[in-house]
N, C-alpha and C positions, 0 to 999 in steps of 0.2 A: 367764589365768595358769597352766594346766595346759598350755599350748604354751611359755610361759616355760619353765617347770619343766625341761620335754623337751629344751629348746634346752640348759640349762645343766648337762645329763648326757645326754651324747651316747648312751649306749649305753642309755638308758630311751626306750620305748617310752609313747606315748597310747594309752590303752585296754588295758593292758599292765600296765605300771609305774604311768603316772599317768591316773586316771580323772575323767571330771565326773558329777556330778548336780544337773541343773537342770531344774524343771519337769518336760517329758516326755524329758529327754535323759537317760539311764542309760546311761554309758561307763564303767560301774566295775566290773569283774569283780573276784570275791575278789583274786586275785593284786595289784592295785594296793598301792603303798606308800603313793602319796598319793591322796587324793580330793578335790577341789574341789568343794563343794556348796553349794545356798544354805542357810540356817538352817533353811528348814523341812526341808529333805531330811535335813541333819545330825541335827535332833531326830528323825527317823522312826531314823537309823541308830542315834541315844545310846539310846532307847527299846526297842531290840531285846533280845531274849534277854541277850546277849553282847556288850558292848562291843567291836567288833573293832580297837582301835588303841592304841595305846601313846601318841602324843602327836594333840590337838587344838588347833589354832589358829583362835581366831573372829576372823574379820575384822569389823572397824568397827563394834568393841565400844561405841565412844566414841558411835555413834549408834544410842543403844537404842531397840529395839522390843518390842513382846509377844514374838517370835520367838527373840529375842538373849536376853530375861529366861529363858525357857522351856529355851534350849540350856544356861544358864549355870547353871542350877538341875540338869537333867539331869546336868551335869559335876558337879557336887557329887555328887549322889546317885551316881553310878557312881564315885565317889573314893571314898567311904566305904564302899562296898561291899567293895574292894580289901584284900585281909588282908595284914596288915604296917605 
């Protein structure tokens, strides 16, 4: 998915603009515009002190799992904390 995104945006680079966080692979510096992550890694990011994202896309949400439930709950909680 990350490679496809980079292919669609010729000036974006993998590891700079588009990162990946899956298992033991962490190629997602803070400069990334988009991070492709597993639900477990995404949950860890969402539960960090500040949610560093403006947009979160949850893939395969129709295949509900406990990790997906936790991600959705964290997103709901985070949006309640946003003023306005």
